[in-house]
C-alpha positions as a Python dict, from the first residue, in 0.01 Angstrom:
ca = {
    (1, 'M'): (0, 0, 0),
    (2, 'A'): (240, -100, 297),
    (3, 'N'): (129, -95, 664),
    (4, 'V'): (377, -92, 950),
    (5, 'Q'): (308, -481, 1021),
    (6, 'S'): (414, -563, 652),
    (7, 'I'): (728, -345, 667),
    (8, 'E'): (859, -513, 984),
    (9, 'K'): (765, -844, 839),
    (10, 'K'): (969, -798, 524),
    (11, 'F'): (1266, -658, 704),
    (12, 'R'): (1283, -965, 927),
    (13, 'E'): (1259, -1189, 619),
    (14, 'L'): (1551, -1002, 462),
    (15, 'F'): (1772, -975, 759),
    (16, 'N'): (1658, -1179, 1059),
    (17, 'E'): (1715, -881, 1312),
    (18, 'N'): (1532, -650, 1500),
    (19, 'P'): (1479, -332, 1337),
    (20, 'L'): (1388, 12, 1458),
    (21, 'I'): (1020, 105, 1355),
    (22, 'L'): (936, 461, 1267),
    (23, 'R'): (635, 641, 1117),
    (24, 'S'): (705, 939, 898),
    (25, 'P'): (382, 1133, 812),
    (26, 'G'): (255, 1312, 490),
    (27, 'R'): (121, 1665, 525),
    (28, 'V'): (-181, 1907, 438),
    (29, 'N'): (-160, 2249, 421),
    (30, 'I'): (-471, 2438, 560),
    (31, 'I'): (-405, 2797, 405),
    (32, 'G'): (-92, 2971, 291),
    (33, 'E'): (-36, 2876, -60),
    (34, 'H'): (252, 3014, -291),
    (35, 'T'): (339, 3233, 34),
    (36, 'D'): (665, 3027, 130),
    (37, 'Y'): (911, 3148, -130),
    (38, 'N'): (788, 3513, -54),
    (39, 'M'): (905, 3473, 286),
    (40, 'G'): (555, 3462, 446),
    (41, 'F'): (356, 3222, 632),
    (42, 'V'): (219, 2872, 595),
    (43, 'L'): (-20, 2639, 802),
    (44, 'P'): (33, 2287, 748),
    (45, 'G'): (-46, 1981, 945),
    (46, 'A'): (71, 1628, 979),
    (47, 'I'): (-157, 1369, 882),
    (48, 'D'): (-246, 1004, 950),
    (49, 'K'): (-117, 864, 623),
    (50, 'A'): (261, 788, 643),
    (51, 'I'): (568, 623, 531),
    (52, 'Y'): (686, 342, 769),
    (53, 'F'): (1057, 244, 797),
    (54, 'A'): (1218, -82, 957),
    (55, 'I'): (1594, 22, 989),
    (56, 'A'): (1888, -131, 1177),
    (57, 'P'): (2258, -43, 1170),
    (58, 'R'): (2523, -266, 1003),
    (59, 'T'): (2901, -328, 1099),
    (60, 'D'): (3021, -217, 757),
    (61, 'N'): (2976, 78, 538),
    (62, 'K'): (2709, -87, 307),
    (63, 'C'): (2348, 55, 289),
    (64, 'F'): (2091, -170, 172),
    (65, 'L'): (1762, -15, 73),
    (66, 'Y'): (1408, -186, -3),
    (67, 'A'): (1107, 3, -136),
    (68, 'Y'): (834, -231, -23),
    (69, 'D'): (572, -73, -250),
    (70, 'I'): (743, -121, -560),
    (71, 'N'): (946, -438, -476),
    (72, 'D'): (1259, -301, -574),
    (73, 'N'): (1615, -239, -401),
    (74, 'Y'): (1937, -50, -413),
    (75, 'E'): (2270, -84, -246),
    (76, 'F'): (2543, 179, -203),
    (77, 'S'): (2851, 238, 21),
    (78, 'I'): (2884, 551, 249),
    (79, 'D'): (3238, 584, 103),
    (80, 'D'): (3100, 608, -248),
    (81, 'V'): (2766, 827, -250),
    (82, 'K'): (2623, 922, -600),
    (83, 'R'): (2299, 964, -787),
    (84, 'S'): (2128, 650, -873),
    (85, 'D'): (1930, 574, -1200),
    (86, 'K'): (1646, 457, -956),
    (87, 'N'): (1493, 801, -878),
    (88, 'W'): (1314, 671, -551),
    (89, 'A'): (1654, 590, -404),
    (90, 'N'): (1800, 947, -438),
    (91, 'Y'): (1561, 1067, -159),
    (92, 'L'): (1738, 836, 79),
    (93, 'I'): (2091, 869, -76),
    (94, 'G'): (2081, 1230, -41),
    (95, 'I'): (2031, 1219, 336),
    (96, 'V'): (2357, 1030, 357),
    (97, 'D'): (2514, 1255, 142),
    (98, 'Q'): (2433, 1547, 365),
    (99, 'L'): (2541, 1366, 672),
    (100, 'N'): (2893, 1303, 489),
    (101, 'K'): (2904, 1670, 396),
    (102, 'N'): (2840, 1762, 740),
    (103, 'E'): (3095, 1523, 875),
    (104, 'Y'): (2861, 1325, 1087),
    (105, 'K'): (2986, 947, 1128),
    (106, 'I'): (2782, 676, 1066),
    (107, 'N'): (2803, 313, 967),
    (108, 'G'): (2605, 134, 690),
    (109, 'F'): (2254, 34, 759),
    (110, 'N'): (1948, -185, 635),
    (111, 'C'): (1630, -29, 549),
    (112, 'V'): (1262, -151, 446),
    (113, 'F'): (1036, 130, 390),
    (114, 'G'): (681, 178, 238),
    (115, 'G'): (345, 324, 334),
    (116, 'D'): (10, 467, 247),
    (117, 'I'): (61, 821, 123),
    (118, 'P'): (-78, 842, -211),
    (119, 'I'): (201, 915, -452),
    (120, 'G'): (147, 1226, -669),
    (121, 'A'): (-161, 1369, -450),
    (122, 'G'): (55, 1663, -318),
    (123, 'L'): (77, 1522, 40),
    (124, 'S'): (461, 1543, 36),
    (125, 'S'): (557, 1159, 53),
    (126, 'S'): (916, 1272, -65),
    (127, 'A'): (971, 1473, 259),
    (128, 'A'): (834, 1191, 460),
    (129, 'I'): (1113, 970, 315),
    (130, 'E'): (1386, 1209, 368),
    (131, 'A'): (1286, 1331, 701),
    (132, 'G'): (1204, 985, 817),
    (133, 'L'): (1542, 837, 721),
    (134, 'A'): (1717, 1153, 884),
    (135, 'Y'): (1532, 1097, 1216),
    (136, 'A'): (1608, 747, 1228),
    (137, 'L'): (1984, 790, 1151),
    (138, 'N'): (2011, 1051, 1398),
    (139, 'Y'): (1886, 833, 1660),
    (140, 'I'): (2072, 513, 1579),
    (141, 'F'): (2415, 665, 1561),
    (142, 'D'): (2343, 896, 1843),
    (143, 'L'): (2446, 1228, 1620),
    (144, 'K'): (2257, 1460, 1848),
    (145, 'I'): (2135, 1666, 1544),
    (146, 'D'): (1849, 1917, 1682),
    (147, 'K'): (1491, 1889, 1516),
    (148, 'L'): (1535, 2201, 1331),
    (149, 'D'): (1893, 2116, 1177),
    (150, 'L'): (1735, 1785, 1088),
    (151, 'V'): (1463, 1979, 889),
    (152, 'K'): (1720, 2204, 713),
    (153, 'L'): (1933, 1883, 618),
    (154, 'S'): (1625, 1708, 473),
    (155, 'Q'): (1557, 2002, 282),
    (156, 'K'): (1906, 2068, 152),
    (157, 'S'): (1894, 1690, 39),
    (158, 'E'): (1600, 1741, -197),
    (159, 'N'): (1738, 2071, -322),
    (160, 'E'): (2074, 1966, -381),
    (161, 'F'): (2075, 1581, -444),
    (162, 'V'): (1734, 1525, -563),
    (163, 'G'): (1725, 1861, -772),
    (164, 'V'): (1398, 1982, -644),
    (165, 'K'): (1394, 2351, -524),
    (166, 'C'): (1129, 2280, -259),
    (167, 'G'): (1071, 2507, 39),
    (168, 'I'): (1110, 2421, 386),
    (169, 'M'): (730, 2356, 496),
    (170, 'D'): (710, 1971, 412),
    (171, 'Q'): (1014, 1881, 610),
    (172, 'Y'): (936, 2118, 886),
    (173, 'I'): (580, 1993, 954),
    (174, 'N'): (708, 1619, 920),
    (175, 'I'): (938, 1684, 1206),
    (176, 'F'): (738, 1915, 1429),
    (177, 'G'): (377, 1791, 1363),
    (178, 'E'): (161, 1717, 1658),
    (179, 'E'): (-191, 1568, 1699),
    (180, 'N'): (-473, 1806, 1676),
    (181, 'K'): (-262, 2091, 1604),
    (182, 'V'): (-143, 2296, 1279),
    (183, 'L'): (187, 2461, 1258),
    (184, 'K'): (197, 2842, 1170),
    (185, 'I'): (550, 2859, 1023),
    (186, 'D'): (717, 3199, 954),
    (187, 'C'): (925, 3130, 650),
    (188, 'R'): (1149, 3412, 693),
    (189, 'S'): (1258, 3375, 1070),
    (190, 'L'): (1184, 2984, 1082),
    (191, 'E'): (991, 3067, 1398),
    (192, 'Y'): (667, 2868, 1454),
    (193, 'E'): (366, 2842, 1665),
    (194, 'Y'): (123, 2550, 1741),
    (195, 'I'): (-230, 2626, 1654),
    (196, 'P'): (-517, 2405, 1786),
    (197, 'F'): (-712, 2215, 1506),
    (198, 'E'): (-966, 2027, 1742),
    (199, 'F'): (-1269, 1938, 1560),
    (200, 'K'): (-1383, 1582, 1619),
    (201, 'N'): (-1654, 1597, 1374),
    (202, 'I'): (-1477, 1725, 1077),
    (203, 'S'): (-1270, 1512, 829),
    (204, 'I'): (-1009, 1658, 609),
    (205, 'V'): (-1092, 1521, 255),
    (206, 'L'): (-869, 1544, -52),
    (207, 'F'): (-1019, 1521, -390),
    (208, 'N'): (-769, 1432, -654),
    (209, 'T'): (-839, 1579, -989),
    (210, 'G'): (-649, 1308, -1160),
    (211, 'V'): (-497, 1581, -1375),
    (212, 'S'): (-134, 1713, -1390),
    (213, 'H'): (-78, 1991, -1659),
    (214, 'S'): (243, 2022, -1806),
    (215, 'L'): (249, 2395, -1719),
    (216, 'A'): (277, 2317, -1358),
    (217, 'S'): (692, 2354, -1309),
    (218, 'S'): (728, 2625, -1545),
    (219, 'E'): (447, 2842, -1438),
    (220, 'Y'): (576, 2801, -1083),
    (221, 'N'): (904, 2946, -1174),
    (222, 'Q'): (737, 3223, -1360),
    (223, 'R'): (529, 3308, -1039),
    (224, 'R'): (838, 3344, -846),
    (225, 'K'): (982, 3557, -1112),
    (226, 'E'): (683, 3784, -1121),
    (227, 'C'): (680, 3822, -735),
    (228, 'K'): (1048, 3915, -742),
    (229, 'E'): (974, 4182, -1001),
    (230, 'G'): (707, 4330, -800),
    (231, 'V'): (947, 4379, -502),
    (232, 'Q'): (1213, 4512, -715),
    (233, 'I'): (952, 4800, -822),
    (234, 'I'): (853, 4870, -474),
    (235, 'Q'): (1222, 4863, -368),
    (236, 'K'): (1291, 5183, -561),
    (237, 'D'): (1079, 5376, -297),
    (238, 'F'): (1126, 5134, -7),
    (239, 'P'): (1475, 5014, -26),
    (240, 'D'): (1441, 4795, 278),
    (241, 'T'): (1189, 4570, 117),
    (242, 'Q'): (1328, 4233, 106),
    (243, 'S'): (1021, 4025, 5),
    (244, 'L'): (643, 4057, -18),
    (245, 'R'): (630, 3981, 345),
    (246, 'D'): (754, 4334, 418),
    (247, 'V'): (461, 4467, 201),
    (248, 'T'): (145, 4588, 337),
    (249, 'L'): (-211, 4604, 124),
    (250, 'E'): (-219, 4967, 164),
    (251, 'M'): (139, 4973, -21),
    (252, 'I'): (34, 4708, -291),
    (253, 'Y'): (-258, 4931, -383),
    (254, 'D'): (-43, 5235, -394),
    (255, 'Y'): (136, 5054, -660),
    (256, 'K'): (-149, 4958, -884),
    (257, 'N'): (-77, 5208, -1136),
    (258, 'K'): (301, 5178, -1111),
    (259, 'M'): (341, 4817, -1208),
    (260, 'P'): (194, 4588, -1486),
    (261, 'E'): (-135, 4445, -1395),
    (262, 'K'): (-33, 4103, -1355),
    (263, 'I'): (249, 4178, -1149),
    (264, 'F'): (8, 4375, -934),
    (265, 'N'): (-239, 4079, -911),
    (266, 'R'): (45, 3837, -811),
    (267, 'C'): (161, 4049, -527),
    (268, 'K'): (-179, 4150, -414),
    (269, 'Y'): (-280, 3781, -370),
    (270, 'V'): (38, 3700, -181),
    (271, 'V'): (-5, 3991, 59),
    (272, 'E'): (-378, 3917, 117),
    (273, 'E'): (-286, 3537, 171),
    (274, 'N'): (-80, 3622, 447),
    (275, 'N'): (-343, 3821, 617),
    (276, 'R'): (-601, 3548, 553),
    (277, 'L'): (-355, 3291, 741),
    (278, 'L'): (-310, 3521, 1037),
    (279, 'K'): (-699, 3558, 1059),
    (280, 'A'): (-729, 3169, 1004),
    (281, 'C'): (-504, 3122, 1318),
    (282, 'D'): (-752, 3347, 1526),
    (283, 'A'): (-1038, 3157, 1412),
    (284, 'L'): (-881, 2834, 1504),
    (285, 'K'): (-802, 2943, 1841),
    (286, 'K'): (-1187, 3040, 1875),
    (287, 'K'): (-1275, 2699, 1720),
    (288, 'D'): (-1461, 2921, 1455),
    (289, 'L'): (-1471, 2686, 1160),
    (290, 'P'): (-1697, 2891, 942),
    (291, 'T'): (-1451, 3172, 933),
    (292, 'V'): (-1178, 2921, 838),
    (293, 'G'): (-1370, 2785, 549),
    (294, 'N'): (-1466, 3129, 425),
    (295, 'L'): (-1107, 3240, 412),
    (296, 'M'): (-1028, 2923, 229),
    (297, 'Y'): (-1266, 3007, -32),
    (298, 'Q'): (-1122, 3354, -45),
    (299, 'T'): (-775, 3175, -109),
    (300, 'H'): (-916, 2969, -389),
    (301, 'E'): (-1061, 3271, -562),
    (302, 'G'): (-734, 3445, -534),
    (303, 'L'): (-515, 3156, -678),
    (304, 'S'): (-765, 3108, -967),
    (305, 'K'): (-822, 3472, -1047),
    (306, 'D'): (-522, 3676, -945),
    (307, 'Y'): (-227, 3420, -915),
    (308, 'E'): (-386, 3200, -1202),
    (309, 'V'): (-256, 2867, -1090),
    (310, 'S'): (-594, 2675, -1091),
    (311, 'C'): (-753, 2481, -1365),
    (312, 'K'): (-1098, 2410, -1471),
    (313, 'E'): (-1105, 2064, -1274),
    (314, 'L'): (-1009, 2243, -947),
    (315, 'D'): (-1232, 2517, -995),
    (316, 'F'): (-1532, 2268, -1065),
    (317, 'L'): (-1467, 2071, -755),
    (318, 'V'): (-1450, 2378, -537),
    (319, 'E'): (-1764, 2533, -687),
    (320, 'L'): (-1944, 2208, -632),
    (321, 'T'): (-1878, 2241, -252),
    (322, 'K'): (-2050, 2571, -232),
    (323, 'N'): (-2408, 2402, -230),
    (324, 'E'): (-2314, 2163, 52),
    (325, 'D'): (-2373, 2304, 399),
    (326, 'R'): (-2194, 2019, 527),
    (327, 'I'): (-1874, 2142, 374),
    (328, 'F'): (-1724, 2415, 569),
    (329, 'G'): (-1448, 2531, 324),
    (330, 'A'): (-1246, 2411, 23),
    (331, 'R'): (-977, 2527, -211),
    (332, 'M'): (-716, 2406, -432),
    (333, 'M'): (-405, 2293, -252),
    (334, 'G'): (-45, 2285, -385),
    (335, 'G'): (147, 2432, -674),
    (336, 'G'): (-168, 2424, -900),
    (337, 'F'): (-270, 2306, -1244),
    (338, 'G'): (-397, 1979, -1117),
    (339, 'G'): (-357, 1793, -794),
    (340, 'C'): (-598, 1813, -512),
    (341, 'T'): (-857, 2038, -347),
    (342, 'I'): (-864, 2008, 35),
    (343, 'N'): (-1209, 2029, 194),
    (344, 'L'): (-1333, 2044, 556),
    (345, 'I'): (-1636, 1813, 577),
    (346, 'E'): (-1866, 1682, 836),
    (347, 'K'): (-1740, 1348, 938),
    (348, 'N'): (-2093, 1157, 932),
    (349, 'D'): (-2149, 1277, 583),
    (350, 'V'): (-1804, 1230, 412),
    (351, 'N'): (-1899, 902, 230),
    (352, 'D'): (-2234, 1060, 78),
    (353, 'I'): (-2054, 1357, -29),
    (354, 'C'): (-1756, 1165, -156),
    (355, 'N'): (-1978, 938, -372),
    (356, 'F'): (-2188, 1226, -510),
    (357, 'F'): (-1870, 1430, -602),
    (358, 'A'): (-1726, 1119, -794),
    (359, 'E'): (-2051, 1075, -987),
    (360, 'R'): (-2065, 1454, -1093),
    (361, 'Y'): (-1687, 1473, -1168),
    (362, 'K'): (-1714, 1150, -1365),
    (363, 'R'): (-1988, 1296, -1565),
    (364, 'K'): (-1823, 1623, -1607),
    (365, 'F'): (-1472, 1515, -1710),
    (366, 'G'): (-1477, 1155, -1772),
    (367, 'I'): (-1243, 1088, -1486),
    (368, 'E'): (-1268, 867, -1183),
    (369, 'L'): (-1238, 1095, -879),
    (370, 'K'): (-1021, 947, -610),
    (371, 'Y'): (-1035, 1087, -258),
    (372, 'Y'): (-843, 1052, 63),
    (373, 'I'): (-1001, 1097, 405),
    (374, 'T'): (-745, 1218, 668),
    (375, 'S'): (-693, 1384, 980),
    (376, 'I'): (-434, 1570, 1174),
    (377, 'N'): (-163, 1361, 1342),
    (378, 'K'): (154, 1382, 1511),
    (379, 'G'): (501, 1420, 1329),
    (380, 'T'): (762, 1162, 1264),
    (381, 'S'): (798, 914, 1568),
    (382, 'F'): (905, 585, 1668),
    (383, 'I'): (675, 295, 1712),
    (384, 'K'): (929, 22, 1824),
    (385, 'V'): (1275, 66, 1974),
    (386, 'Y'): (1483, -234, 2032),
    (387, 'E'): (1825, -161, 2200),
    (388, 'D'): (2000, -389, 1947),
    (389, 'A'): (1898, -159, 1652),
    (390, 'T'): (2115, 115, 1770),
    (391, 'I'): (2470, 172, 1810),
}
């Protein structure tokens, strides 16, 4: 995997000029899963694993992209923006497409990028690529786009050009992240609050199940549909109800016998999850990690039993943590049916625990357990700025 030195070196080999050097991080979500499309809260943090960019403007309209990690390149013109057969390139081309549609004037540019965010682990390398390029071009061409509009532009790029109907969390935390802080995002109003995450003796460890069940995308859409169905049932009595964000736990239980059991369970989970997130924020402010960990376990239970988006591999890894007093909390993270669990582990014991879990997981499923040790870091930012790398 690339580091910042290798990215800058490759850029100079290719173009023999000074680049702007940028770091654009991946993210974790501490708690608040499947709440975003229900207009609820999420609690992500930017992490120390990132995509690095070396980028500089050209005097013409050509854009040259080089993907360091796969040794591949793609060229296109600002005047002729269209989808590429190379899927990786579309995450970058889509940003230029959005700038064009919003009538921002830019020149072409040379760009080398790569990094150490594990692909397919649910750490949002795609948002790091999109938001990182948007952030860089905004600076290079002095576009004066504010941070929230950069977030929206990056999300729209993925929705419309790449064709992935993601929420706004990944791009939001990428731009707004701060070291030792997680971000409580209100997905309805887009207001945010920084919440301290100051535990020097704790590592955030992700255990990658190594499985990706084909159910994930279809079941994700099904969950959205089921939540909407629940809202429509409640709207008959409470017409002002726009989403599950407007629903209290007391209201949900009033409808236990008025909606199908499956719909009730989905809605109950989402309402409970929003409540858990608010409790977790209060606990973090008090540096009460055991309470945060307990809430994470409750989230996993809800995701597994009520929302039904877990799988045997995820459940096994979470269950394994419950015998370890050096692990404060664990849950599945992301859409579900595979991917990673997120774990809060005593820093001094991380290696022992990871080795033990890898052995148990291999014995149970015959799969090598990959794990990633990370920490909360700042959002997208410049590492080096050369005056001749801007317009």
